[in-house]
C-alpha positions in Angstrom: 23.5 27.8 -34.1 22.1 26.6 -37.4 23.6 23.2 -37.0 22.0 22.8 -33.5 18.6 23.1 -35.0 19.0 19.8 -36.7 20.7 18.0 -33.8 18.1 16.0 -31.7 20.7 15.2 -29.1 21.5 18.8 -28.3 17.8 19.7 -28.5 16.9 16.8 -26.1 19.7 17.7 -23.6 18.8 21.4 -23.6 15.1 20.6 -23.1 16.0 18.3 -20.3 18.2 21.0 -18.7 15.3 23.4 -18.9 13.0 20.9 -17.3 15.5 20.3 -14.5 15.7 24.1 -13.9 12.0 24.3 -13.6 12.0 21.5 -11.0 14.6 23.4 -9.1 12.0 26.1 -8.8 9.3 23.6 -7.8 7.5 24.0 -11.2 7.0 20.3 -11.9 3.9 20.7 -14.1 6.0 23.0 -16.4 9.0 20.6 -16.3 7.2 17.4 -17.2 6.1 18.4 -20.7 9.6 19.6 -21.5 11.2 16.3 -20.5 8.4 14.3 -22.3 9.2 16.3 -25.4 13.0 15.8 -24.9 12.7 12.0 -24.6 12.0 11.1 -28.3 14.8 13.5 -29.3 17.2 11.7 -26.9 16.1 8.3 -28.2 16.6 9.5 -31.8 20.1 10.8 -31.1 21.4 8.1 -28.8 19.0 5.1 -29.1 16.4 3.7 -26.8 18.7 1.4 -24.8 21.0 4.0 -23.4 21.7 5.5 -19.9 20.6 9.0 -21.0 17.1 7.6 -21.9 16.6 5.5 -18.7 17.8 8.5 -16.6 15.3 10.8 -18.4 12.5 8.2 -17.8 13.5 8.0 -14.1 13.4 11.8 -13.8 10.0 11.8 -15.4 8.9 9.3 -12.8 10.3 11.4 -10.0 8.7 14.6 -11.3 5.4 12.8 -11.6 5.7 11.6 -8.1 6.2 15.2 -6.9 2.8 16.2 -8.3 1.1 13.0 -7.0 0.7 11.6 -10.5 1.5 8.1 -9.2 0.2 6.1 -12.1 2.3 8.1 -14.5 5.3 7.8 -12.2 4.9 4.0 -12.1 4.8 3.8 -15.9 7.9 5.9 -16.3 9.8 3.9 -13.6 8.7 0.6 -15.2 10.0 1.9 -18.6 13.2 3.2 -17.0 13.8 -0.2 -15.3 13.3 -2.1 -18.5 15.8 0.0 -20.3 18.3 0.0 -17.4 18.1 -3.8 -17.1 19.0 -4.0 -20.8 21.8 -1.5 -20.6 23.3 -2.3 -17.2 22.1 -5.8 -16.3 20.4 -6.6 -13.0 23.3 -6.0 -10.7 23.9 -2.2 -11.1 23.4 0.7 -8.7 21.2 2.5 -11.3 18.9 -0.5 -11.4 18.6 -0.5 -7.6 17.8 3.2 -7.5 15.1 3.0 -10.3 13.6 -0.1 -8.7 13.3 1.7 -5.3 11.6 4.6 -7.0 9.2 2.1 -8.7 8.5 0.5 -5.4 7.6 3.9 -3.9 5.2 4.6 -6.8 3.6 1.2 -6.3 3.1 1.8 -2.6 1.6 5.3 -3.3 -0.9 3.5 -5.6 -1.8 1.0 -2.9 -0.1 -1.9 -4.6 1.8 -3.0 -1.5 2.6 -6.5 -2.9 4.5 -5.0 -5.9 6.1 -2.4 -3.7 7.3 -5.0 -1.2 8.7 -7.2 -4.0 10.6 -4.3 -5.5 11.9 -3.0 -2.2 13.1 -6.4 -1.1 14.8 -6.9 -4.4 16.4 -3.5 -4.1 17.6 -4.1 -0.6 19.1 -7.4 -1.6 21.0 -5.7 -4.5 22.1 -2.8 -2.4 23.4 -5.2 0.2 25.4 -7.0 -2.4 26.7 -3.8 -4.0 27.3 -1.5 -1.1 27.0 -3.7 2.1 24.3 -4.2 4.7 25.4 -1.1 6.6 25.2 1.3 3.6 23.2 4.5 3.4 21.3 3.0 0.4 20.3 0.0 2.5 19.2 2.2 5.3 16.9 4.2 2.9 15.4 1.0 1.6 14.8 -0.3 5.1 13.0 3.0 5.9 10.9 2.6 2.8 10.0 -1.0 3.8 9.1 0.3 7.3 6.6 2.7 5.7 5.2 0.0 3.6 4.7 -2.3 6.6 2.8 0.5 8.4 0.5 0.8 5.4 0.1 -2.9 5.4 -1.0 -2.9 9.1 2.2 -4.5 10.5 3.5 -2.0 13.0 5.7 -4.4 14.8 7.5 -5.3 11.6 7.7 -1.6 10.7 9.3 -0.7 14.0 12.0 -3.4 13.6 12.9 -2.2 10.1 12.9 1.5 11.2 15.2 0.5 14.1 17.6 -1.2 11.7 17.6 1.8 9.4 18.2 4.2 12.3 21.1 2.1 13.6 22.8 2.2 10.2 22.3 5.9 9.9 23.6 6.6 13.4 26.7 4.5 12.7 27.4 6.0 9.3 26.4 9.7 9.8 26.2 10.4 13.5 23.4 11.9 15.6 23.3 15.3 13.9 22.3 13.9 10.5 18.7 15.0 9.5 17.8 11.4 8.5 18.7 10.3 12.0 16.5 12.9 13.5 13.6 11.8 11.2 14.2 8.2 12.1 14.1 9.0 15.8 10.9 11.0 15.3 9.3 8.2 13.4 10.1 5.8 16.3 8.7 8.2 18.8 12.1 8.9 20.5 
């Protein structure tokens, strides 16, 4: 145990695991400081430009979103995206996931233009990586639909929601919860 005390990588991973355990209990305000404290340890052990660092930043963004700290979430997602782009390049699934999370934070902050830009880029990447009929594309279409509702374009939102629902029905069948949600959103 003595050797663990001086190992920032182990410390960072343990603190991160503790934070994830707290989020599993819904205790996001307790989890966030642990992960914030873990981050410099992970950077020290593994370097800034690593998957473990962008993943931790993405988690911090998700945890911040859960407590409606949208500005903090946006900052974490922007940092995660910067690192992921350096580590993975622009055409990687992790980049698409982080970019969609960033888009949601932008929309939550009312920055619909940035949200749209990130969602459209995400959808384009997901279509290239996974296909136009993928679950990932369906989720991004659903997010774009929500953005269009906020932007005051209900006709565009309905078209996007219908595309998302059609993909989910085809992929998962009518018993899938996301299908039920999509039908509810469309008033079916």
